N, C-alpha and C positions, 0 to 999 in steps of 0.2 A: 388194569385185565389181568384178565391169566394169558397164560403162552398155551400157546393150541401144541401136541403132539406134530413133531414134523412128518411131514409126508416125500416121498422119494421125488415129487415133483419139489417140493423145496426145501431139499438140504442143501440144493447148490445156493437158494439168494443167502446174498452177505445183511440187507437190510431188512429184516424180518417181521418190523414193522408195529411190534408188538411195547415198542420204548423203557425197553429195558435196554441199560448203559452194557455194551461187551464189545469183547475186542478182534468183533470180525473182522474188520476193515483189514486185519493182516496178513489172513488167508483170500484176500484178493489177489489171485491169478497176474503174473505176468498182463503187463497190454497188451492186445494186435501190434503188430511191427510196424506199421505205419499208423499206432497212437503211445507212439515210444518216445520219453522226451530224455536228455538228457543233460538237462541244467542241473548247475551246479556252484561252489560244493553244497551242499545238501544243507539245508535246515531243518530241528532237530524239533524244538521251541513247538509245543501248541499252544496258544493261551488260553485260557478256561472262558466254556461256553457264555456267553452274556444274558443280563436278566431279561435284554428282551424274548431271546428262547421261553423263556420261565413263565414270564406274562404269556405269552402267545400257545405252551403245552399247556398249563395251569402249574398249582403246585403240591398238586392234590395226586396222590397213588403213581405212578412208572410214567405218565405222556403218554400212553397208547391210546391209537387212533384205527379204529375198522376199515383199513384198507383192506382196499377188494384185490381176489388174488390177479388177476390181468392188472391191476394198479402194481401191484409190487410187483411181480414180471419184468411188466417197461421201467420198471425203478433200478432194478437190479443189475439188466442188459445194460442198461445207461451207464452203471458204476462196472460192471465187467469188461466192456466200449471203450470208455472213455469217451463217453460221449454226452453232448448238454442235453436236459431235458429241457421239450417246451410244452408246459402245460400249460392249459386251457381251461375258460369252465367262467359259471359267473361269478359274479364278484359273490365274497364269503362262501365260497363252498371247500376253501379249507389248501388253496395253489403256494401260498406264502406259508402256512404250517409245514409244508411237506419238509422245504429244505431245513428248517427249523427243528424238524421228527427226524431226516437225517444224522447232522450236527447231533443232536444229544446222542441217540445212540449210539452212533459209529464214533464214538467219542472225538468226534472233527473242531471242539473249538468253536469258538465263537462264528457268529452266522457274516461274512462278509456283505451288506448290503447296498446295495446300486440302487434309487429308485430312479425310475427315469419318465422326462419330463421332453415335452415339445422341442425343447429349448442343448437338449441333451445332447454331446458328440461324444465321438469313441473315446477320444484327450480327456474328459471327462474322469474317464474310470481309470484310465490307465495313472496320468501320475499331473498332478497340478506343478508351475514353476514361476515362481516370487519373482524376476527380473528384474523388477518397479524396488523391490524392495533391496536386492543386488546391487543394487547401482547405487541407492541414498548410502546404503554402509558401506562399498567401495570410500564415494566423496566424503562421507565423515571419519573413515579410518583416514585418508589420506592427509584430513585436517588436522587429526591429535593424536598424525607419526601410529597408527595403534593399524598391529596386523590385522590383514582381509580374513573373517570369514570362510571355512569353507564352502564351499558352492552344494553340496549337500545341506547345507542348514535351508535352504532357500527349493529343494524337493521334497516331496513328499506324493505316495503309492497309491490311486483309490485304491476303490473295492474289486474292479477288476487287476488290474497292473500287482497289487497285494497276492490278491489268490494264484497268481502267476509265474512266485516266489520259487526256485526247485528247493519246494519241503517236502518232506522223506514222505510223510503221510498227506493227499490232498485235505485242501480248504474246502467249506462249501462258500457258494457267490450265489446269491438271490440277484438276481433280475429281476426289479419287478415292473410290473407292467411298460414290457419293450413292447407294445401295440399302441404307448401313448408316444413312439419317439419320431422325428424326422424320417423320411424314406429312407437318407442313404446308412440312416444308421443300423439294422442285421446286418446287409451286406460288409460295412468298416469291423463290424462283430465281429464277423460270420472269420474273416481272416485273419484273426488276434488267437481268435479261439483254433481254427487249423491246423497255424504254426508253433501253437503256446509258448509265443515267446514276441516280446516289442523291443523297441530302440528309444535309448536317451539320446534326444542330439544333441542338447547340452551337455549333455558327460561325454561324446563320443570325439567332442572338440575337446577338452581336457587332457583324454587319454592318454596323450602320447605323453607326457607328465606328468597322471595323476591316472593310475588303470585304474585301483579300487575307488574306489567312494560309500561312505555312511550317509542311506537317507530313512528319512523318513513313512514310516510306513502306515495305513488305515486302523494297527492297531495302535498304533503310539510306542512301535520299538522304533530302533536303528536297525539295516542290516546293508551288510554291502552288496555292492553291485559294479559289475568289474565290463571294462571295457564298456561301458554303456548302453547292457547288452539285460537283461531279466527276458530268462527263460525257467518254463517250471523243469520240473522231474517227474515230480505226483498230478499227475489232469486234475485239476478241479474241479469240485463234483457242484455242474454250475444248472444250477433251476431258473429258467430264464419263464416265466408269468405274462399272460392275455388274459382280455375281458371279450377277448375274440371283437374289436372294436377293426378290425382292420386287419388282412390279407400281406403275410410275410412274403418275402420272393423263392423262388423255385429250390435256389443253393441253396439260406440257408434249411429250408424241412429236408431236404436230402442230408444233411450231415447232424440233426438232429436227432430222439425218437419223443415223438408224439404222444402228451399223455395226454385227457381229457378229464376231466372231474366236475362230473355234472353238477347240477345239489343234490344234496341228499333227498330221496325221493319214500313216500310211506312204502319198505319192504325191510325186511330184514335185513339188511345192510344201510340201510337211513335210520333204521333207528340204535341200531349198535353203535353206526358213528355218530349219532348226536348224541345218547346219552354218554358215551365215553367219554365226551371232550367237557359235558356238565357233569359229569366224574371228577375229571382231572381242576376240574377249576372252581366246582364247591365239594370235592366228596362224600363221602354219604349221607350226611346229613339233612335230614329233606327228600330221600332217595323217591319215595313216593309220586310227591307232588310233583317234583321236577319231572318225574315221565312221564306224570299226564301231561304238564308242558308240550315235552317234545312229544309226542301221540296228538295234539294238539295243534303244535305248529305242522305236525306232517299232512294233518287229518284233513284241517283247512285250507278254501279254496284250492284244491289239485291243481298242480303248471303256473301257478303263476308264481312272480319274481320275490325271492327273500332272499336276507344273506342269514346262518348262524350267529352271527354277532346280535340279528334282534331277540332270539334267543336267550342269548347270557344277560342279554341288557333286563328280558324279562324277570327270568330264573333270579339274577341280583335284587331287582325291583321288588316282586314277589317278594320277597325273604324276609327284604330290608321291609316293608308294612306290613308284614305280620309281626316281627319282632315291637311295631310298633305300634301294636295295636290298633290299626286303624287300619283304612282303605279296602277296594273292593280289587281283592287278586285278581280275580277274572278279569276283570274289564281294565284292570289294569295290562294283563299280557294282550289280550286282544287287541290292544290302543297299541301294542310298543312291535305285534307280530302281524302286523298288517300290512300286505302288499305291498313292495314297491314299485310293483306295474301299477296301481289302482284296481286292482282285480282282474285286470284282463288277461286273460286266459294264452297261453304259452306253454311252454319250455324252456324258455328262455332263450331270448333273441340274441342272435348273437350277429349283427352287423359285419 
């Protein structure tokens, strides 16, 4: 996607949404005093962008997505204020892709992904401790006369715990489908994000004789933790997604910026967004026919619930059918792009 000239209204933007990597994160001003964290010592390493981001953003072009002006305003407001983004919308509207787009453009490395299910607890995102393995290894060491392993060998930071390490540059944390959690997780998560820190009791109990312990992170690297406490320095870029299956408590909503990403509609922004997405995944080959599929996707059964993945599936399969010299491309496309709500009209219900 070609970058549009910046207007005075967008010159303050750090995230431009054009998919072109840049070092704009260094221009981010200091945080508000109430969101300033002092964790340390600062960690300077930035892991490379993960292959999962390239799969989501596409391997062709510059990975640009046609974000709307209000969407860009809210994304940049969250960056400046060091506040989480709560991103709502229908399935397939691009909620999770936003986290990967931010990490790619701002050079923030691999996205830390925390998928939420009904059994997920806050501790799952912070860290895990294998007490059974430590007990077994201790018993074996006593029998063999060998030395015991360090307690850090049995600890691993989760995605949230890794995001809260004292990084010089923020990490991107994707808390995916928070609306699938049990009733307590949003409030528990709020406390960790508000304080920017958490404690590891297993390490605090040994802090008097071992002040610093090296533990494994979600990036599979070892980092030091002092006095059993992890405290961030650069607050992470937190993207929490929801399909609208439940309401969230008011304290969480007050401390987040809410961004709604509706499914693309048959207008200029909808066509631009889907066209950019298809181009990023398939390049310029067969662009005219792909544009026809985009128009067909947006124009048939207005208001019906459909996901952008259906369009990508239709483009891929019709291209393959054409290369194999068989198959009715239009019929295949219509089959794959049928409404998910079986043709019921509506704007995408959010219970």
